[in-house]
C-alpha angles and dihedrals in degrees: 000000000000118000116253118249117244127210115240114225113231128197089237093258129097118277090237133033116277131194124235093272093052096043093059096064091037090059094040094052093042092051092050102037107016093220108204107152115104095242094047093048091049094048092047090049092049091050091049091049090050090054090050090052093047090053091049089051090049092051092051092046090050090052096046100031130246094262131044137191116240117203089348092290122057122067115224130182120245109267092228092063091083092048093049093051093045093050095047092047092049093047 
């Protein structure tokens, strides 16, 4: 017979450190749904981390600009643009 699954008690905080952008949805979702199962906590933490990374990418893009000049001629998009879009879409 298969072993029964057990809920893992959490302290209410995320299992890994989150930045200010990731903590906001963590708190909002926890207040509304009280996610306490291991899979739910992990997925919520991963989504919050992705949002933190997307915001970090956005800050760097804002500082450096979305387009750059290569060899004084060609215009090339900032390489973090793709990462920022992918993270925000997956969040």
